[in-house]
C-alpha angles and dihedrals in degrees: 000000000000124000125217112250113247110249119236117252119237091252092052090050091049092048091050094050093046093052090049093050090049091049092049092047090053093047090053090053090054097042093051087061092054092052096054099084109053098150118135124243118245089254090051093050091049090053093047092050089047088054092051091051091052094054096038091099093058099032138039118220115232091217136032113272091236088065093056096072 
């Protein structure tokens, strides 16, 4: 015998939505700090420049490689 689920009240729904919005706003604050420093490590730069050198026979860069880092 299955029982019908109890529907949420308007107050419960509003409280859940409000809590989720606050959680989301808080997570956005924390994630923006993580995105601030997107600079490459020296090893990543070296690797990227080596890839550019490998494809330089088939493609032409629109900028000088020195301006990429």
